[in-house]
C-alpha positions, 0 to 999 in steps of 0.5 A: 706203636705207629697204630696208636699214633694214627689213632691219635692223630684222627682223634686230633683231627675229629677234635679239632673239626668239632672244635670248628664247627662249634666256633662258627655256630658260636660266632653266629650268635652274639656273646654277652658276658654279663658277669655270671657267665657268657651267653648267645642269642640273636636279635630281632628288630623291626621298624620301618623301611628308612631310605637307602636300608639305612638300619641294615647298613649299620647293623652289616657293620655290627656285624663286622665288629667283634664284641666280646669275642664274637660278632653280632647277629641281628636281623632288622625286619621292614614293617609298613608304618600302617601295620607296625601296631597291628603286627607286633600285638600279633607277633606278640600274641603268637610268641614270636616277638621281636626284641626291639623296635624302632617306633614313631612317636605316634605309637607310643601310647599305643604300644606303652605297655608292650614296651619295657621302659629304662629306669631313670638309674639306668638312663638319668634324666641329666645324661639324656637331657646333656645328649638328645633335643628337647622334643626327644622328650615325647619318650620320657613318661613318669615311670621311665624312659620308653625309647632311646631317641633316634632320629626326627623328620620335621615338618618343613616348607617346600616352595617352588622357586618357579613361581616365586621368581614370576612374582618376583618373590626373593624368599619363602615367608619366614612368620605367618604375617608374612605368608599371609601378606604373600598369598594373594600374590601367589594365588591366580583366579581366573573368571572371577571364580576359578582357582588356577594356582594356589599359594598354598596346599591349606584349609582343607583335610581330604587333600591336604596331606598331614593336615592333622600334624600342620594344625598341630604345629599351629596350636603348639606354636600358641603354647598348646601341647595338645596332650600332656601328661599331668604332673599332679596324677600323672594321666594323659590329657588333652590341653586343646581346651584349656588353650582355647582361645589361642587354638581357635584363633590357629583353628580359624587360621588354618581353615581361612585358606579354604573360605572364597570370600577370605583375601588368603583363599587358595584352596579347594576340594578340586585340586589333587592332593597337595603333594602331587599338586605341589610336584606339578607346579601347581602350588607354590608352599607345601608344608610336609616332612623333610624325608618328601624331598626324594619322592618329590624329585621322584615324581618330577626331576623337573621340580625347582624347589627348595626347604625353607623352615616352617613360618612362625608365629610373631606372638611368641618367642619359641621357635617350634614345628612338629616332628615326627620322631622315631625311637628305639624301645625294648619290648617287654616280650623279648627274650633277653631284654639286657641284651637287646639293651645293649644293641639299642644303646649301641643304636644310639651312638653318635656313629651309628645315628651319624651314619644312618643319619647320612643315609636317610637324610633325616637329621638326628636327635642328638645335640652332638650331631646337630652343629655340623652342617653337611656341605653335599646336602644344600638343605642340611642346615634348615633340617638341622635348624627344623629338628631342634625346633621341633616338638610333637604330642602323644596321640592316644591311638593308632593314627587312623582313630585320631585322624578321624577326629581331626577330620572331623574338626576341620571339616565341619568348621570348613562346612560352616556347621560349628565354630571353631571354639565348638570343634574344638571342643568336640576334638578335646572331648574326643582325645580324653576319651581316647586317653581314658584307656592309658589313666586306669 
């Protein structure tokens, strides 16, 4: 009898050991009950390297939460924005595609046929509009919602407090008319022609960081969408030419700041790149993304600057700035698309987005998170207002190709080889040529 008890005890120990190991393995994966049974799997997300490893911090919170009886196993792989597109294509070709990607709105069209859109039954437009700001509609195309909106990095105006104080100017300009009037006071020319201090880094392309985005903001402030999806046939088209008088005026305005005969002359090719020149106290106003606040401080810890909303046009009632939107998209090659959708929805909740926003300093695109000002962040109000005003447009190719088109358009006008109208006609044709691949 004792021998039988011993065998029974050994059997129980072995059984409990197997169950324990099995439990550990089980908890290493996400358990999802789809109504027809329980399955386990890992989830891989690719995205940009956000400040403070914000996504990993949120995912670590997920890992501590018990969902359906198991812990979530999610891996976030940081990818450089410049190589994200090519890395995704390579991963799909090799059969190692991630499940989710946090992509920039500038990459949406280029990755459109790799993304599994949400149907309007799954996420009705009424819910979408009640949850996210208007500019987040960039992720909504005619056949579905291609990404859950996440964050936005708005274009803002950094201004040098010391330079403004030296000229007895109390506040930065809020509109372009005031901006123009202020420019001659903030630029310094010696010897009759040498520009030693710039009011603003406008006018050129090569040494103006974000020239494409700045000009895009000016275009959009005139009412141009730059690229839109035609409601009639769902084709993607450029509307720069259809707004030619307004967009030409915007191009003339931008390039005039590099023209030595204009009263607003404040920039030329001899300056360092705009962000570095601003950080060196040589530029009074620098238009850049809100995320560059930390970069400027790292370049020059003693830089005395503040942040303001991008100046607005006096000829329109619409307040607008350019924004780089981030959204969470499901890739078609995900091995577990329904589970990936669950994680995407969890990442896009108010609690998760609020945590990421706090860690990155970037504003949310959720309406319910844009009404509370962060008392610790001195620029919280400007960032939130700029987020609400943010819009963008669908770029028809990875950034480098579109950048080249804008580079040619701006440089040709600066060189005087073409008129702004002629330059924009060429830009319009080139954009439409790139858009053709999405209209087949």
